[in-house]
C-alpha positions in Angstrom: 0.0 0.0 0.0 1.2 3.5 -0.8 1.1 6.3 1.8 -1.2 9.3 1.3 1.4 11.8 2.7 1.4 15.3 1.3 4.8 14.6 -0.3 3.5 11.6 -2.3 3.3 13.4 -5.6 5.7 11.1 -7.3 4.9 7.7 -8.8 6.7 4.8 -7.2 7.8 1.9 -9.5 7.4 -1.4 -7.6 9.1 -4.6 -8.8 9.2 -8.2 -7.6 12.4 -10.2 -8.4 13.5 -7.5 -10.8 10.3 -7.6 -12.8 7.9 -4.6 -12.9 4.8 -5.3 -10.8 3.0 -2.0 -10.3 3.3 1.8 -10.4 1.9 3.3 -7.2 0.3 6.7 -6.7 -0.7 8.1 -3.3 -3.2 5.9 -1.5 -3.2 3.0 -3.9 -3.2 -0.6 -2.8 -2.4 -3.8 -4.7 -2.3 -7.6 -3.9 0.3 -10.0 -5.3 0.4 -13.7 -5.0 3.9 -15.0 -4.6 5.3 -18.5 -4.7 7.1 -20.0 -1.8 10.7 -19.0 -1.4 12.8 -15.9 -1.3 11.8 -12.8 -3.3 13.4 -9.4 -3.8 11.0 -6.4 -3.6 12.1 -3.0 -4.9 10.5 0.5 -4.6 12.0 3.1 -7.0 10.8 6.7 -7.4 9.9 7.9 -10.9 12.4 10.0 -12.7 12.6 13.5 -11.3 11.8 12.4 -7.7 15.4 11.8 -6.6 14.7 13.1 -3.1 13.0 9.8 -2.3 15.0 6.7 -1.3 15.3 3.6 -3.4 14.5 0.6 -1.2 15.3 -3.0 -1.9 14.4 -5.8 0.5 14.3 -9.6 0.5 11.4 -11.6 1.9 11.0 -15.3 2.6 7.5 -16.6 1.8 6.1 -19.8 3.3 2.7 -21.5 2.6 -0.1 -19.5 4.3 2.0 -16.3 4.9 0.4 -12.9 4.6 2.6 -9.8 4.4 1.7 -6.1 4.2 4.2 -3.7 2.8 3.9 0.0 3.1 5.6 2.4 0.7 6.2 6.0 1.9 8.7 8.8 1.1 11.4 6.9 3.1 11.1 3.6 1.3 9.5 0.2 1.6 8.6 -1.3 5.0 6.8 -4.4 6.4 3.7 -3.7 8.5 2.8 -5.9 11.4 -0.5 -7.9 10.8 
């Protein structure tokens, strides 16, 4: 999910395992089904928004896992369920 902060004017390009998955605008939410195993998530600001941080993280997915990720102006973070 993408934060609705006042500085969320820039599009964030989100990728999974190096493949484009979504472009997020403020307040948008998306669901992705991932296979079991380790995956690399990346949040990259659109061109011209260099004041935002690029964030890359790895996650390990097991059967039955649910994970909520939050994208804000500081990067990509896991949210406790």
